[in-house]
Each structure stands twice: as structure tokens, then as C-alpha cells.
BAGU-504127 format. One line per 8 residues: number of its first residue (from 1); their letters; for each residue x, y, z of N, C-alpha, C. Coordinates in nm, 4 decimals, always signed. Layout:
BEGIN
NUM) A) X:Y:Z:X:Y:Z:X:Y:Z ~ ...
//
This chain:
BEGIN
1) RHLGLRYT) +0.0821:-0.1187:+0.0000:+0.0000:+0.0000:+0.0000:+0.0865:+0.1251:+0.0000 ~ +0.2024:+0.1097:-0.0506:+0.2959:+0.2209:-0.0609:+0.2338:+0.3333:-0.1421 ~ +0.2385:+0.4536:-0.0905:+0.1811:+0.5709:-0.1575:+0.0326:+0.5544:-0.1857 ~ -0.0345:+0.4746:-0.1056:-0.1781:+0.4574:-0.1240:-0.2161:+0.3578:-0.2314 ~ -0.1180:+0.2903:-0.2918:-0.1481:+0.1908:-0.3949:-0.1832:+0.0589:-0.3291 ~ -0.2722:-0.0144:-0.3923:-0.3129:-0.1447:-0.3400:-0.2602:-0.2539:-0.4309 ~ -0.2261:-0.3666:-0.3717:-0.1826:-0.4819:-0.4498:-0.3058:-0.5550:-0.5001 ~ -0.2946:-0.6134:-0.6176:-0.4039:-0.6923:-0.6721:-0.3538:-0.8322:-0.7023
9) GLIGVLVE) -0.4438:-0.9183:-0.7399:-0.4060:-1.0547:-0.7737:-0.3699:-1.1349:-0.6502 ~ -0.2856:-1.2341:-0.6711:-0.2492:-1.3257:-0.5631:-0.1803:-1.2536:-0.4479 ~ -0.0942:-1.1588:-0.4789:-0.0267:-1.0842:-0.3728:-0.1291:-1.0085:-0.2890 ~ -0.2253:-0.9484:-0.3540:-0.3308:-0.8774:-0.2825:-0.4118:-0.9692:-0.1936 ~ -0.4370:-1.0902:-0.2405:-0.5112:-1.1884:-0.1604:-0.4308:-1.2242:-0.0353 ~ -0.3003:-1.2452:-0.0505:-0.2166:-1.2784:+0.0650:-0.2128:-1.1637:+0.1656 ~ -0.1967:-1.0409:+0.1151:-0.1932:-0.9241:+0.2031:-0.3265:-0.9090:+0.2761 ~ -0.4358:-0.9248:+0.2043:-0.5683:-0.9128:+0.2664:-0.5890:-1.0224:+0.3711
17) AKHKGVLS) -0.5419:-1.1441:+0.3425:-0.5533:-1.2539:+0.4391:-0.4758:-1.2212:+0.5663 ~ -0.3604:-1.1589:+0.5514:-0.2840:-1.1181:+0.6699:-0.3609:-1.0124:+0.7483 ~ -0.4156:-0.9152:+0.6783:-0.4887:-0.8072:+0.7459:-0.6130:-0.8588:+0.8184 ~ -0.6716:-0.9680:+0.7684:-0.7914:-1.0248:+0.8316:-0.7569:-1.1287:+0.9376 ~ -0.6271:-1.1548:+0.9584:-0.5855:-1.2478:+1.0615:-0.5810:-1.3931:+1.0186 ~ -0.6005:-1.4198:+0.8900:-0.5947:-1.5569:+0.8398:-0.4491:-1.6035:+0.8326 ~ -0.3598:-1.5131:+0.7955:-0.2162:-1.5402:+0.7923:-0.1476:-1.4480:+0.8922 ~ -0.0413:-1.4962:+0.9525:+0.0348:-1.4091:+1.0419:+0.1428:-1.3328:+0.9663
25) AVKPQLDE) +0.1797:-1.3832:+0.8476:+0.2831:-1.3202:+0.7657:+0.2639:-1.3618:+0.6203 ~ +0.3099:-1.2766:+0.5279:+0.3027:-1.3115:+0.3857:+0.4355:-1.3649:+0.3335 ~ +0.5449:-1.3366:+0.4022:+0.6766:-1.3775:+0.3538:+0.6883:-1.5281:+0.3315 ~ +0.6465:-1.6127:+0.4252:+0.6595:-1.7570:+0.4006:+0.5839:-1.8025:+0.2752 ~ +0.4658:-1.7473:+0.2536:+0.3881:-1.7856:+0.1357:+0.4536:-1.7328:+0.0083 ~ +0.5009:-1.6088:+0.0108:+0.5696:-1.5540:-0.1064:+0.6951:-1.6345:-0.1379 ~ +0.7697:-1.6722:-0.0339:+0.8913:-1.7507:-0.0550:+0.8594:-1.8863:-0.1175 ~ +0.7563:-1.9531:-0.0683:+0.7179:-2.0820:-0.1264:+0.6709:-2.0663:-0.2696
33) LRNIAGFR) +0.5920:-1.9640:-0.2953:+0.5452:-1.9402:-0.4320:+0.6625:-1.9167:-0.5261 ~ +0.7593:-1.8373:-0.4837:+0.8745:-1.8062:-0.5689:+0.9669:-1.9265:-0.5852 ~ +0.9990:-1.9929:-0.4752:+1.1028:-2.0957:-0.4770:+1.0530:-2.2338:-0.5151 ~ +0.9292:-2.2652:-0.4840:+0.8773:-2.3995:-0.5101:+0.7848:-2.4009:-0.6309 ~ +0.6932:-2.3053:-0.6363:+0.5931:-2.3052:-0.7436:+0.6383:-2.2282:-0.8675 ~ +0.7512:-2.1577:-0.8587:+0.7998:-2.0833:-0.9742:+0.7217:-1.9560:-1.0037 ~ +0.6506:-1.9038:-0.9035:+0.5739:-1.7801:-0.9191:+0.6704:-1.6666:-0.9483 ~ +0.6403:-1.5891:-1.0515:+0.7299:-1.4810:-1.0920:+0.6856:-1.3489:-1.0310
41) ISDALYVR) +0.7749:-1.2918:-0.9536:+0.7542:-1.1606:-0.8929:+0.8908:-1.0926:-0.8903 ~ +0.8957:-0.9687:-0.9318:+1.0238:-0.8982:-0.9347:+1.0779:-0.8834:-0.7926 ~ +1.2100:-0.8766:-0.7839:+1.2722:-0.8564:-0.6532:+1.2242:-0.7264:-0.5904 ~ +1.2076:-0.6231:-0.6736:+1.1638:-0.4928:-0.6223:+1.0241:-0.5018:-0.5610 ~ +0.9326:-0.5721:-0.6268:+0.7971:-0.5862:-0.5730:+0.7980:-0.6717:-0.4470 ~ +0.8756:-0.7790:-0.4479:+0.8886:-0.8661:-0.3312:+0.9325:-0.7844:-0.2096 ~ +1.0387:-0.7058:-0.2266:+1.0907:-0.6238:-0.1171:+0.9875:-0.5204:-0.0749 ~ +0.9202:-0.4596:-0.1709:+0.8197:-0.3565:-0.1405:+0.7057:-0.4144:-0.0569
49) VLQDEREE) +0.6570:-0.5322:-0.0947:+0.5480:-0.5952:-0.0196:+0.5930:-0.6231:+0.1235 ~ +0.7123:-0.6792:+0.1383:+0.7611:-0.7110:+0.2725:+0.7817:-0.5850:+0.3557 ~ +0.8313:-0.4794:+0.2942:+0.8482:-0.3536:+0.3670:+0.7131:-0.2959:+0.4070 ~ +0.6191:-0.2942:+0.3133:+0.4865:-0.2398:+0.3428:+0.4175:-0.3172:+0.4544 ~ +0.4424:-0.4476:+0.4592:+0.3807:-0.5323:+0.5614:+0.4686:-0.5469:+0.6856 ~ +0.5745:-0.4705:+0.6902:+0.6696:-0.4715:+0.8015:+0.7272:-0.6103:+0.8266 ~ +0.7610:-0.6759:+0.7175:+0.8289:-0.8057:+0.7209:+0.9562:-0.7889:+0.6391 ~ +1.0469:-0.7082:+0.6874:+1.1644:-0.6667:+0.6114:+1.2366:-0.7844:+0.5470
57) SCG) +1.2821:-0.7612:+0.4258:+1.3586:-0.8605:+0.3515:+1.5069:-0.8393:+0.3783 ~ +1.5790:-0.9481:+0.3886:+1.7242:-0.9400:+0.4089:+1.7954:-0.9579:+0.2758 ~ +1.7605:-0.8825:+0.1784:+1.8318:-0.8897:+0.0513:+1.7423:-0.9204:-0.0537
//
């Protein structure tokens, strides 16, 4: 939600699930999607989502 922008698609669903208390964090799901399922997300977007959700990325 950086600068008031909202995520859409699967990332938006994960973020919304976290906000509703269904998930405690989005990082584990994003990591599995990227590393196991081959989900394509730019490094910049990955870092932005984690920063916006206060789940800082270490690189």
C-alpha cells in the first residue's frame, strides 16, 4: 500500500488474508510461491510488499 497503492491478484489476496488475521505473515507464502511453485515476482515488488507489511527482507 505504498503511496496509497493497493496490491491486486495473488499478492493482494495474501496481504488481505494477513490483514484479516488468516495469515500471520506473507513472507513464508511468497517464498514458497517463488522458490517452489515458480511464481514470478520482481525482486523490487517482493521487497516492497515485505516492507509495506513490516516483514523486512534481508536482501
